[in-house]
C-alpha positions as a printed NumPy array, in Angstrom:
array([[102.67 ,  89.214, 110.665],
       [103.781,  88.893, 114.327],
       [107.414,  89.9  , 113.937],
       [107.128,  93.607, 114.649],
       [104.873,  93.018, 117.658],
       [107.564,  90.759, 119.088],
       [110.124,  93.519, 118.601],
       [112.389,  91.222, 116.607],
       [112.278,  92.717, 113.112],
       [112.708,  96.363, 112.219],
       [111.838,  98.007, 108.913],
       [113.082,  95.708, 106.188],
       [111.883,  94.66 , 102.777],
       [110.551,  91.161, 102.218],
       [111.098,  89.695,  98.761],
       [107.413,  88.746,  98.604],
       [106.293,  92.393,  98.579],
       [105.782,  93.694,  95.031],
       [107.58 ,  96.939,  94.25 ],
       [105.141,  99.58 ,  93.003],
       [105.598, 103.217,  92.06 ],
       [103.125, 105.984,  92.878],
       [102.063, 105.881,  89.227],
       [101.333, 102.154,  89.529],
       [ 99.127, 102.752,  92.565],
       [ 97.357, 105.664,  90.892],
       [ 96.627, 103.521,  87.841],
       [ 95.189, 100.719,  90.001],
       [ 92.81 , 103.155,  91.738],
       [ 91.846, 104.85 ,  88.495],
       [ 91.052, 101.553,  86.759],
       [ 89.188, 100.107,  89.76 ],
       [ 87.24 , 103.09 ,  91.051],
       [ 87.533, 105.784,  88.384],
       [ 89.14 , 108.072,  90.984],
       [ 92.308, 110.148,  90.811],
       [ 94.943, 109.734,  93.513],
       [ 96.326, 112.964,  94.95 ],
       [ 98.444, 111.44 ,  97.728],
       [100.054, 108.019,  98.176],
       [102.395, 106.484, 100.759],
       [103.506, 102.894, 101.302],
       [102.988, 101.188, 104.661],
       [106.044,  99.418, 106.054],
       [104.52 ,  97.313, 108.861],
       [103.7  ,  94.228, 106.782],
       [106.042,  91.568, 105.424],
       [103.969,  89.826, 102.747],
       [101.798,  92.087, 100.566],
       [102.476,  95.657,  99.451],
       [100.036,  98.175, 100.945],
       [ 99.575, 101.881, 100.282],
       [ 97.501, 104.538, 101.949],
       [ 95.985, 106.869,  99.347],
       [ 93.785, 109.941,  99.256],
       [ 91.664, 110.587,  96.19 ],
       [ 90.585, 113.829,  94.59 ],
       [ 86.991, 113.166,  95.67 ],
       [ 88.061, 113.008,  99.317],
       [ 88.247, 109.295,  99.987],
       [ 90.913, 107.793, 102.229],
       [ 91.701, 104.273, 101.068],
       [ 94.15 , 101.399, 101.372],
       [ 95.397,  99.648,  98.242],
       [ 96.77 ,  96.168,  98.876],
       [ 98.633,  94.139,  96.222],
       [ 99.571,  90.479,  96.567],
       [103.005,  89.003,  95.738],
       [103.589,  88.395,  92.031],
       [102.314,  85.132,  90.572],
       [104.854,  82.324,  90.438],
       [106.878,  83.54 ,  93.414],
       [108.052,  80.752,  95.728],
       [105.993,  80.859,  98.937],
       [105.238,  78.579, 101.844],
       [102.809,  75.78 , 101.066],
       [ 99.936,  77.32 , 103.04 ],
       [100.315,  80.706, 101.322],
       [ 97.943,  79.907,  98.464],
       [ 94.947,  82.041,  97.471],
       [ 95.623,  84.454, 100.345],
       [ 94.046,  87.478,  98.656],
       [ 90.943,  85.423,  97.881],
       [ 90.905,  84.287, 101.51 ],
       [ 91.143,  87.874, 102.753],
       [ 88.17 ,  88.919, 100.639],
       [ 86.134,  86.029, 102.038],
       [ 87.204,  86.903, 105.571],
       [ 86.148,  90.554, 105.259],
       [ 82.803,  89.632, 103.72 ],
       [ 81.917,  87.018, 106.341],
       [ 83.26 ,  89.021, 109.288],
       [ 81.373,  92.158, 108.222],
       [ 78.128,  90.179, 107.893],
       [ 78.666,  88.964, 111.47 ],
       [ 79.07 ,  92.519, 112.794],
       [ 82.844,  92.331, 113.287],
       [ 84.494,  95.768, 112.903],
       [ 86.458,  95.569, 109.638],
       [ 87.128,  98.164, 106.923],
       [ 84.637,  98.286, 104.08 ],
       [ 85.929,  96.702, 100.859],
       [ 85.429,  99.005,  97.844],
       [ 87.024,  96.832,  95.159],
       [ 88.397,  93.313,  95.028],
       [ 90.002,  91.306,  92.234],
       [ 91.452,  88.089,  93.679],
       [ 92.794,  86.965,  90.304],
       [ 94.814,  90.164,  89.932],
       [ 95.711,  90.115,  93.619],
       [ 94.253,  93.548,  94.375],
       [ 91.961,  94.753,  97.142],
       [ 90.957,  98.35 ,  97.912],
       [ 89.284,  99.187, 101.206],
       [ 88.489, 102.154, 103.421],
       [ 91.369, 103.362, 105.538],
       [ 90.68 , 103.25 , 109.259],
       [ 90.99 , 106.577, 111.041],
       [ 92.748, 105.489, 114.223],
       [ 96.207, 104.028, 114.746],
       [ 97.537, 100.548, 115.174],
       [ 97.354,  99.154, 118.682],
       [101.032,  98.314, 118.337],
       [101.831, 102.041, 118.102],
       [ 99.127, 103.289, 120.462],
       [ 99.697, 100.996, 123.448],
       [102.925, 102.694, 124.54 ],
       [101.019, 105.967, 124.967],
       [ 98.049, 104.503, 126.871],
       [ 97.632, 103.865, 130.599],
       [ 97.881, 100.198, 131.552],
       [ 94.182, 100.081, 132.471],
       [ 93.223, 101.278, 128.976],
       [ 95.51 ,  98.737, 127.308],
       [ 93.938,  95.908, 129.317],
       [ 90.428,  97.172, 128.533],
       [ 91.25 ,  97.117, 124.812],
       [ 92.616,  93.582, 125.154],
       [ 89.358,  92.444, 126.779],
       [ 87.414,  94.126, 123.959],
       [ 89.635,  92.441, 121.398],
       [ 89.027,  89.084, 123.078],
       [ 85.271,  89.623, 122.766],
       [ 85.587,  90.689, 119.107],
       [ 87.669,  87.6  , 118.393],
       [ 84.981,  85.416, 119.933],
       [ 82.55 ,  87.069, 117.515],
       [ 84.767,  86.147, 114.564],
       [ 84.912,  82.569, 115.804],
       [ 81.128,  82.256, 115.858],
       [ 81.08 ,  82.418, 112.041],
       [ 80.585,  78.81 , 110.834],
       [ 82.316,  77.064, 107.966],
       [ 81.393,  74.042, 105.874],
       [ 84.802,  72.367, 106.191],
       [ 87.913,  72.712, 108.326],
       [ 91.129,  74.05 , 106.819],
       [ 92.253,  76.875, 104.563],
       [ 89.542,  78.012, 102.106],
       [ 91.759,  77.585,  99.048],
       [ 90.389,  76.488,  95.707],
       [ 92.533,  73.354,  95.421],
       [ 90.969,  71.962,  98.604],
       [ 94.312,  71.222, 100.273],
       [ 93.872,  70.845, 104.088],
       [ 90.064,  70.931, 103.785],
       [ 88.048,  68.16 , 105.409],
       [ 85.186,  67.43 , 107.794],
       [ 87.703,  66.271, 110.429],
       [ 89.716,  68.822, 112.387],
       [ 92.303,  66.156, 113.19 ],
       [ 92.776,  65.436, 109.483],
       [ 92.928,  69.112, 108.523],
       [ 95.325,  70.105, 111.289],
       [ 97.693,  67.232, 110.565],
       [ 97.678,  68.245, 106.883],
       [ 98.482,  71.817, 107.933],
       [101.366,  70.585, 110.098],
       [102.584,  68.319, 107.278],
       [102.739,  71.295, 104.909],
       [104.782,  73.543, 107.185],
       [107.099,  70.658, 108.103],
       [107.622,  69.969, 104.389],
       [108.594,  73.635, 103.982],
       [111.007,  73.395, 106.915],
       [112.656,  70.322, 105.425],
       [112.82 ,  71.819, 101.92 ],
       [114.603,  74.917, 103.233],
       [116.784,  72.951, 105.655],
       [115.52 ,  74.793, 108.728],
       [116.726,  73.665, 112.14 ],
       [114.101,  71.824, 114.204],
       [114.273,  70.41 , 117.754],
       [113.34 ,  66.969, 116.376],
       [113.315,  65.404, 112.918],
       [110.179,  66.468, 111.05 ],
       [108.641,  63.011, 111.52 ],
       [109.226,  63.314, 115.256],
       [107.492,  66.708, 115.425],
       [104.567,  65.264, 113.504],
       [104.393,  62.27 , 115.858],
       [104.208,  64.525, 118.922],
       [101.249,  66.382, 117.417],
       [ 99.542,  63.225, 116.165],
       [ 99.624,  61.555, 119.577],
       [ 97.072,  64.178, 120.708],
       [ 94.722,  63.424, 117.812],
       [ 91.911,  62.352, 120.133],
       [ 91.801,  65.898, 121.538],
       [ 91.578,  67.306, 118.017],
       [ 88.626,  65.011, 117.383],
       [ 86.673,  66.781, 120.143],
       [ 86.429,  69.794, 117.808],
       [ 83.514,  69.124, 115.475],
       [ 82.374,  72.526, 114.174],
       [ 84.574,  74.545, 111.768],
       [ 84.687,  78.205, 112.766],
       [ 86.258,  81.241, 111.122],
       [ 89.641,  82.153, 112.646],
       [ 91.664,  85.249, 111.706],
       [ 94.964,  83.782, 113.035],
       [ 96.981,  86.991, 112.608],
       [ 95.673,  89.264, 115.34 ],
       [ 98.977,  90.715, 116.46 ],
       [ 98.734,  94.307, 117.685],
       [ 99.669,  95.806, 114.31 ],
       [ 96.519,  94.319, 112.766],
       [ 94.26 ,  95.926, 115.371],
       [ 93.325,  99.597, 115.029],
       [ 92.179, 101.628, 118.016],
       [ 90.486, 104.978, 118.323],
       [ 89.21 , 106.871, 121.378],
       [ 90.173, 104.008, 123.674],
       [ 88.339, 101.283, 121.75 ],
       [ 88.971,  98.839, 118.921],
       [ 88.052, 100.603, 115.691],
       [ 88.645,  97.619, 113.431],
       [ 90.878,  94.722, 112.467],
       [ 92.756,  94.257, 109.211],
       [ 94.809,  91.706, 107.243],
       [ 92.523,  88.689, 107.1  ],
       [ 94.498,  86.83 , 104.425],
       [ 95.691,  84.083, 106.791],
       [ 92.197,  83.137, 107.908],
       [ 90.994,  79.555, 108.   ],
       [ 88.177,  77.453, 109.431],
       [ 89.37 ,  75.73 , 112.558],
       [ 89.088,  75.19 , 116.279],
       [ 88.321,  78.66 , 117.723],
       [ 91.152,  78.186, 120.237],
       [ 93.571,  78.619, 117.328],
       [ 92.707,  82.33 , 117.503],
       [ 94.333,  82.666, 120.911],
       [ 97.788,  81.947, 119.48 ],
       [ 98.319,  85.374, 117.918],
       [ 96.384,  87.074, 120.728],
       [ 98.662,  85.71 , 123.452],
       [102.113,  86.989, 122.502],
       [102.218,  89.608, 125.238],
       [102.77 ,  89.671, 128.996],
       [100.791,  87.528, 131.471],
       [ 98.464,  90.379, 132.5  ],
       [ 97.695,  91.271, 128.872],
       [ 97.076,  87.633, 127.951],
       [ 94.783,  87.182, 130.933],
       [ 92.738,  90.225, 129.828],
       [ 92.333,  88.764, 126.327],
       [ 91.22 ,  85.434, 127.763],
       [ 88.749,  87.216, 130.059],
       [ 87.168,  88.962, 127.086],
       [ 87.292,  85.825, 124.945],
       [ 85.777,  83.172, 127.243],
       [ 85.574,  84.813, 130.681],
       [ 87.425,  81.987, 132.406],
       [ 90.667,  80.029, 132.445],
       [ 91.257,  77.287, 129.901],
       [ 90.554,  73.72 , 130.945],
       [ 93.441,  71.234, 130.931],
       [ 92.286,  69.806, 127.591],
       [ 91.907,  73.283, 126.081],
       [ 95.392,  74.217, 127.31 ],
       [ 96.827,  71.17 , 125.552],
       [ 95.06 ,  72.053, 122.308],
       [ 96.324,  75.621, 122.647],
       [ 99.851,  74.265, 123.023],
       [ 99.377,  72.169, 119.874],
       [ 98.382,  75.279, 117.957],
       [101.344,  77.298, 119.204],
       [103.545,  74.635, 117.619],
       [102.142,  75.652, 114.23 ],
       [103.012,  79.322, 114.768],
       [106.55 ,  78.487, 115.91 ],
       [107.048,  76.301, 112.825],
       [105.933,  79.165, 110.583],
       [108.305,  81.604, 112.265],
       [111.187,  79.132, 112.111],
       [110.602,  78.596, 108.388],
       [109.212,  81.689, 106.681],
       [112.423,  83.723, 106.679],
       [113.751,  81.348, 104.021],
       [111.204,  82.608, 101.484],
       [111.054,  86.212, 102.715],
       [114.748,  86.833, 102.114],
       [115.341,  88.244, 105.595],
       [118.926,  89.415, 106.219],
       [121.173,  87.61 , 108.751],
       [120.367,  90.114, 111.512],
       [116.779,  88.829, 111.508],
       [117.924,  85.395, 112.69 ],
       [116.921,  86.365, 116.219],
       [113.306,  85.741, 115.214],
       [114.067,  82.196, 114.107],
       [116.037,  81.467, 117.266],
       [113.295,  82.915, 119.474],
       [110.662,  80.758, 117.784],
       [112.913,  77.699, 117.867],
       [113.222,  78.035, 121.65 ],
       [109.444,  78.302, 122.037],
       [108.96 ,  75.322, 119.716],
       [111.412,  73.224, 121.74 ],
       [109.603,  74.066, 124.974],
       [106.121,  73.288, 123.68 ],
       [107.142,  70.03 , 122.016],
       [108.729,  68.919, 125.283],
       [105.506,  69.776, 127.123],
       [103.387,  67.845, 124.637],
       [105.723,  64.851, 124.665]])
């Protein structure tokens, strides 16, 4: 997710990632595509699914992604994520968004196989690029994100089969989303700046602003720099759409705005070409609260070691600041 972009977590294993051998990966590719794997290596950037880059005997370069095992304890919103990712890639590709082509998908088995992008992650590339090139890529990414957000949905909320958080009202859906993450925080006894009911009350008092959003739009919601691939100075494609939902498009800016002021301004320029209005800025603040709550809580189910507590403390500080601003 966002942890590596923030520089807070290093390489560590999350308990949600299934452990697979090279033979397991080879069998998955053979059964799905009838191809033989000649090279396989696991990616270490993610903290939820297991992902492997493979090369097949017929010359294809692919990514094999495997969801956490069924029955594992996850956060309440982390339901049907592989199914969501498949839907995201299909709808984004139809809208002309640069995403890798999906070659095989089995949401019930929790497996997706897609083309491997040829560039490198923006998170790795940006340190080697001139500042002007980094800002140009951020503007391009802002424009691509706006393209994602033009894809309409029938209902707000996460596109999960049980219908949880789905409704025709953005206020209703967003409050359900906040309720779920607060329930997780309480269940795992995570420190919050206010009691959970108090956090909910701060968000709910701005419900009239949420009611101004009337059209559900597709939102990736995980566009940290590691999920953006660049090549020859441009965005080649975006990956990891499993956390997508239908929402207020401004929700997209949360994961796009975790960098310095100049970088964030470039994203905003590409996204809307202007500054946010006062009402939009308040909605944006409301949506940051959701990200901070996730980051405060998710370590409890990931099994992060004690040295990763800096992430929780960092997010807790941001959460405290934004709740004070909203209150």
